[in-house]
C-alpha positions as CSV (number, residue, x, y, z in Angstrom):
1,M,74.5,105.0,109.9
2,S,77.7,104.9,107.9
3,R,78.5,106.2,104.4
4,I,80.3,103.7,102.1
5,L,81.8,104.7,98.8
6,F,82.4,101.9,96.4
7,V,85.2,102.3,93.9
8,E,84.7,100.6,90.5
9,S,86.9,100.2,87.5
10,W,84.4,99.2,84.9
11,T,81.0,100.5,83.9
12,E,79.7,97.5,81.8
13,L,77.6,94.8,83.5
14,G,79.9,91.9,84.2
15,G,80.1,89.4,87.0
16,G,82.0,91.7,89.3
17,Q,79.5,94.5,88.7
18,R,76.6,92.2,89.6
19,L,78.3,91.4,92.8
20,M,78.8,95.1,93.5
21,L,75.1,95.7,92.9
22,D,74.1,93.0,95.4
23,L,76.5,94.4,98.0
24,V,75.1,97.9,97.6
25,E,71.6,96.6,98.0
26,H,72.5,94.4,101.0
27,L,74.5,97.1,102.9
28,S,71.8,99.7,102.2
29,G,69.3,97.2,103.7
30,R,71.5,97.2,106.9
31,G,71.1,100.9,107.2
32,H,74.3,102.2,105.5
33,I,74.3,104.9,102.8
34,C,76.1,103.7,99.7
35,A,77.4,105.5,96.6
36,V,79.6,104.3,93.8
37,A,82.5,106.0,92.0
38,F,83.1,105.0,88.3
39,P,85.8,106.0,85.8
40,G,83.2,107.0,83.3
41,A,79.6,106.6,82.1
42,G,78.0,103.2,81.4
43,P,75.1,100.9,81.9
44,V,75.9,100.0,85.5
45,R,76.0,103.6,86.5
46,E,72.7,104.2,84.8
47,L,71.2,101.2,86.6
48,L,72.3,102.6,90.0
49,Q,70.9,106.0,89.3
50,K,67.5,104.5,88.5
51,R,67.7,102.8,91.9
52,D,68.4,106.3,93.5
53,V,72.0,105.3,94.4
54,E,74.3,108.3,94.1
55,T,77.2,107.9,91.6
56,F,80.3,109.9,90.8
57,E,83.0,110.0,88.2
58,Y,86.7,109.9,89.1
59,A,89.9,109.8,87.0
60,L,91.3,106.3,86.8
61,P,94.5,106.0,84.7
62,A,94.1,104.1,81.4
63,L,95.5,100.6,81.3
64,P,95.1,98.4,78.2
65,A,93.4,95.0,78.5
66,G,95.6,91.9,78.2
67,S,99.4,92.0,78.4
68,K,100.9,95.3,79.6
69,T,104.2,96.9,78.6
70,L,106.6,98.5,81.0
71,L,105.5,101.9,79.5
72,D,101.8,101.0,80.2
73,R,102.6,100.3,83.8
74,A,104.7,103.4,84.2
75,R,101.9,105.6,82.9
76,F,99.4,104.0,85.2
77,L,101.6,104.6,88.2
78,A,102.3,108.2,87.1
79,G,98.6,108.9,87.0
80,A,97.8,107.3,90.4
81,R,98.4,110.4,92.5
82,G,96.1,112.5,90.4
83,S,93.5,109.7,90.4
84,A,93.7,109.5,94.2
85,A,93.2,113.2,94.4
86,S,90.0,113.0,92.3
87,L,88.7,110.2,94.5
88,W,89.6,112.1,97.6
89,E,87.5,115.0,96.5
90,I,84.6,112.7,95.9
91,G,85.0,110.9,99.2
92,R,85.3,114.2,101.1
93,G,82.1,115.6,99.4
94,F,80.2,112.4,100.0
95,G,81.4,112.2,103.6
96,A,82.7,108.6,103.2
97,D,83.4,106.6,106.3
98,L,84.8,103.7,104.3
99,L,86.0,103.0,100.8
100,F,85.1,99.6,99.3
101,C,87.5,98.9,96.3
102,M,86.0,96.5,93.7
103,G,89.0,94.8,92.1
104,G,92.7,95.3,91.9
105,R,93.0,98.0,89.2
106,P,91.7,100.9,91.4
107,A,93.4,99.6,94.6
108,L,96.4,102.0,94.5
109,T,94.1,104.9,93.8
110,A,91.7,103.9,96.6
111,A,94.5,103.2,99.1
112,L,96.0,106.6,98.6
113,A,92.6,108.3,98.8
114,A,91.7,106.3,102.0
115,R,95.0,107.4,103.7
116,R,94.2,111.1,102.9
117,L,90.6,110.7,104.0
118,H,91.7,108.9,107.2
119,V,89.1,106.2,106.6
120,P,89.4,102.4,106.4
121,M,89.3,100.5,103.1
122,V,88.1,97.0,102.2
123,C,89.2,95.5,98.8
124,S,87.6,92.7,96.8
125,V,90.0,90.7,94.6
126,Q,88.4,89.0,91.6
127,L,91.5,88.1,89.5
128,I,94.7,86.0,89.9
129,Y,97.6,88.4,90.0
130,R,101.3,87.6,89.3
131,G,104.6,89.5,89.0
132,S,104.7,93.3,89.3
133,E,100.9,93.6,89.7
134,R,101.0,91.2,92.6
135,R,103.8,93.1,94.2
136,L,102.0,96.4,93.8
137,L,98.8,95.1,95.2
138,G,100.7,93.4,98.1
139,W,102.1,96.8,99.0
140,C,98.6,98.4,98.8
141,F,97.0,95.6,101.0
142,G,99.8,96.0,103.6
143,R,98.8,99.7,104.2
144,P,97.3,100.3,107.6
145,E,94.2,101.9,106.0
146,V,93.3,98.5,104.4
147,A,91.3,96.7,107.0
148,A,90.3,93.6,105.0
149,V,90.9,92.0,101.6
150,T,88.4,89.4,100.3
151,F,89.4,86.8,97.7
152,C,87.0,85.0,95.5
153,S,88.9,81.7,95.5
154,T,92.0,80.1,97.0
155,S,93.6,80.4,93.6
156,A,93.2,84.2,93.8
157,A,94.4,84.3,97.4
158,A,97.4,82.1,97.1
159,P,99.9,84.7,95.7
160,F,99.2,87.1,98.6
161,R,99.6,84.9,101.7
162,P,100.1,85.9,104.4
163,L,98.4,89.3,104.9
164,D,98.6,89.6,108.7
165,G,95.1,88.4,109.2
166,K,93.5,90.8,106.7
167,A,92.7,88.1,104.0
168,K,89.3,86.5,103.9
169,L,88.1,83.8,101.5
170,V,84.7,84.9,100.3
171,P,83.6,82.9,97.2
172,N,81.5,84.8,94.8
173,W,77.7,84.3,95.1
174,V,75.1,83.9,92.6
175,S,72.6,86.8,92.3
176,P,69.3,86.0,93.8
177,A,67.4,85.9,90.5
178,F,69.4,82.8,89.4
179,L,68.1,80.9,92.5
180,D,64.6,82.5,92.8
181,A,63.3,82.7,89.2
182,P,61.2,79.7,88.1
183,L,62.7,77.5,85.4
184,R,61.4,78.4,82.0
185,G,60.0,75.8,79.7
186,R,62.2,74.7,76.8
187,V,61.2,76.1,73.3
188,D,62.0,72.7,71.7
189,P,61.9,69.9,74.3
190,E,62.9,67.3,71.6
191,S,66.4,68.9,71.1
192,I,69.4,68.7,73.4
193,V,71.2,72.1,73.7
194,V,74.8,72.4,74.8
195,G,76.0,76.0,75.3
196,V,78.7,78.3,76.4
197,L,78.1,81.7,78.0
198,G,80.5,84.7,78.3
199,R,82.1,87.4,76.4
200,I,83.6,86.3,73.1
201,S,87.4,86.0,73.8
202,R,90.2,83.7,72.9
203,T,90.8,83.2,76.7
204,K,87.1,82.2,77.3
205,G,87.4,79.2,75.0
206,Q,84.6,79.5,72.5
207,R,86.9,78.2,69.8
208,L,87.8,75.1,71.9
209,F,84.0,74.6,72.4
210,L,83.4,74.6,68.6
211,E,86.5,72.5,67.8
212,A,85.4,69.9,70.3
213,L,81.6,69.8,69.7
214,L,80.9,70.6,66.1
215,P,81.8,67.0,65.2
216,L,79.1,65.7,67.5
217,L,76.5,67.4,65.2
218,E,77.3,64.7,62.6
219,D,76.2,61.9,64.9
220,D,73.1,63.2,66.8
221,P,70.3,65.1,64.9
222,R,68.8,66.2,68.3
223,L,71.9,68.1,69.3
224,R,72.1,71.9,69.1
225,L,75.0,74.2,70.1
226,A,74.6,77.7,71.5
227,I,77.1,80.5,72.1
228,G,75.9,83.4,74.2
229,G,77.9,86.6,74.6
230,A,79.2,89.7,72.9
231,S,82.6,90.4,71.3
232,D,85.5,90.9,73.7
233,F,87.0,94.3,73.9
234,E,90.5,92.8,73.6
235,D,89.9,91.1,70.3
236,P,86.7,91.8,68.3
237,S,88.0,89.7,65.4
238,E,87.4,86.5,67.5
239,E,83.7,86.8,66.8
240,R,84.2,86.9,63.1
241,L,86.5,83.8,63.3
242,L,83.9,81.8,65.2
243,G,81.3,82.8,62.6
244,R,83.5,81.4,59.9
245,L,84.1,78.1,61.8
246,I,80.3,77.7,62.2
247,E,79.7,78.4,58.5
248,Q,82.4,76.0,57.4
249,S,81.0,73.2,59.6
250,G,77.9,72.8,57.3
251,H,75.7,72.9,60.4
252,A,75.2,76.7,60.9
253,D,71.4,76.1,61.2
254,R,72.0,74.0,64.4
255,V,74.4,76.5,66.1
256,L,72.9,79.6,67.9
257,F,75.4,82.4,67.7
258,G,73.4,85.5,68.5
259,G,75.6,87.9,70.4
260,A,74.6,89.4,73.8
261,V,71.9,87.5,75.6
262,D,69.9,87.6,78.8
263,A,72.0,85.2,80.9
264,L,69.1,83.7,82.8
265,A,67.0,83.0,79.7
266,F,70.0,81.6,77.9
267,L,70.9,79.2,80.7
268,D,67.3,78.0,80.9
269,S,67.5,77.1,77.2
270,L,70.3,74.6,77.8
271,D,70.7,71.0,78.8
272,V,74.5,71.2,79.4
273,L,76.7,74.2,80.2
274,V,80.3,74.2,79.1
275,V,82.9,76.5,80.7
276,P,85.9,76.0,78.4
277,S,88.2,78.7,79.8
278,L,91.8,78.7,78.6
279,W,93.1,81.3,81.0
280,E,93.5,80.9,84.8
281,E,89.9,81.6,85.7
282,P,89.9,83.4,89.1
283,F,86.5,82.0,90.0
284,G,84.1,81.1,87.2
285,L,80.8,82.7,88.2
286,V,79.0,81.5,85.1
287,A,79.6,77.9,86.3
288,V,77.8,78.8,89.6
289,E,75.0,80.4,87.7
290,G,74.6,77.3,85.6
291,M,74.5,75.1,88.6
292,A,71.9,77.4,90.2
293,R,69.7,76.7,87.1
294,S,70.1,72.9,87.7
295,L,72.5,72.4,84.8
296,P,75.4,69.9,84.7
297,V,78.6,71.8,84.1
298,V,81.6,70.7,82.1
299,A,84.6,73.0,82.9
300,T,88.2,73.0,81.9
301,R,90.9,72.6,84.6
302,S,91.6,76.3,84.7
303,G,92.3,78.4,87.8
304,A,89.6,78.1,90.3
305,L,87.1,76.2,88.2
306,P,87.9,72.9,90.0
307,E,87.1,74.7,93.3
308,V,83.6,75.5,91.9
309,V,82.6,72.4,90.0
310,D,82.7,69.3,92.1
311,H,84.0,66.7,89.6
312,A,81.6,63.8,89.0
313,T,79.1,65.3,91.4
314,T,77.9,68.5,89.9
315,G,79.6,68.1,86.5
316,F,83.0,67.3,85.2
317,V,86.4,69.0,85.1
318,V,88.4,68.2,82.0
319,G,91.7,69.1,80.4
320,R,91.9,71.8,77.8
321,D,91.7,69.1,75.2
322,P,89.1,68.9,72.4
323,A,88.9,65.1,72.4
324,E,88.4,64.9,76.2
325,L,85.8,67.7,76.2
326,R,84.0,66.0,73.2
327,A,83.8,62.6,75.0
328,T,82.5,64.1,78.2
329,V,79.8,66.1,76.6
330,A,78.8,63.2,74.4
331,R,78.4,61.1,77.5
332,L,76.0,63.7,79.0
333,V,74.1,64.1,75.7
334,G,73.4,60.4,75.8
335,D,72.4,60.1,79.4
336,P,69.5,62.2,80.6
337,E,69.4,60.6,84.0
338,L,73.1,61.6,84.6
339,R,72.2,65.2,83.5
340,R,69.4,65.3,85.9
341,A,71.4,64.0,88.8
342,L,74.4,66.3,88.3
343,G,72.0,69.3,87.8
344,E,70.2,68.6,91.1
345,S,73.6,68.2,92.9
346,G,74.8,71.5,91.4
347,R,71.7,73.3,92.6
348,R,72.2,72.0,96.2
349,R,75.9,73.0,96.1
350,V,75.0,76.6,95.1
351,E,72.4,76.8,97.9
352,D,75.0,75.4,100.4
353,F,78.1,77.4,99.4
354,F,77.4,80.1,96.8
355,G,74.1,81.6,97.9
356,P,73.9,85.4,98.5
357,G,72.3,84.7,101.9
358,R,75.6,82.9,102.9
359,Q,78.2,85.3,101.5
360,L,76.7,88.8,101.7
361,P,76.5,88.8,105.5
362,V,80.2,87.8,105.7
363,V,81.2,90.8,103.6
364,A,78.9,93.1,105.6
365,T,80.5,91.9,108.9
366,L,84.0,92.7,107.5
367,V,82.8,96.2,106.5
368,E,81.1,96.8,109.9
369,R,84.2,95.6,111.8
370,A,86.4,98.0,109.8
371,L,84.0,100.9,110.5
372,A,84.0,100.1,114.3
373,A,87.7,99.8,114.6
């Protein structure tokens, strides 16, 4: 029975945190004792405590979201040694046999702590890193304490090749609820609802979604648009801007814009899911969640999204162009048989490639090999 200490950098419930929760449950089911270190309090920590999973708080240097200045990076590096010392204290008290680092931000802290604890480390990479961040992480991943590094997509892995056999492609998986929960009945089966789900952010593309699709409301009275998600911590003004665009369209009564939502219920209210990302999406878990709910997915050609959405089979991959997005969604709105066929193919693709039963044992095997080495 081994003791595994997860190292998190975020306490809100996002896609990466859902993956961590699944990993903790799976590894606990295999007989390991898991605990999680967080840089503060938050909903995920509270959720784990309710599940009787031990949690700790360590000092992670502050790093602003979005672009970072040279001074931001210098302060982060200056705080890494103290951060590692606090994590070492936690690891020593918990009796950790392995550190599992969730994401790149705490990687330096975790690598330094693992070296001092004389235990192996596994790291999960969920972003596409470039420049100085890539170089720093490359140094971390090259340390002898780091036994394995999992990458959520080939787009995320490409900047780090080769890693002397440590790198493993492990696509993100959909949480079991998205596969197991029965489909909920539509509130208004006479309407056609096209939606986008994710935190409100300029990079997530809700503005592109509205620019492309608000004109379609003029032509089809059945059509409804839905935006699910809360304001982004990087730019809270984006939500206000989207609200103004909706009001100015003259169709505010046909656009659902209600802030934070239950992801499963929201997806089940849709006929088409749009993933209009403008940044280089490292994976695109929401696309997989939509396919798990038998939805056709229209995604922009951003980062790893073309790896997830099989073009013309489970949905469509389009440019970051309002006219192209509008034409593609209009085609789906007008063709229920195409929506059904793409949705069924998407569901099969998730079951074949992105199911927890396929990916969780892969990660567990990497952990157990590191423990046995």
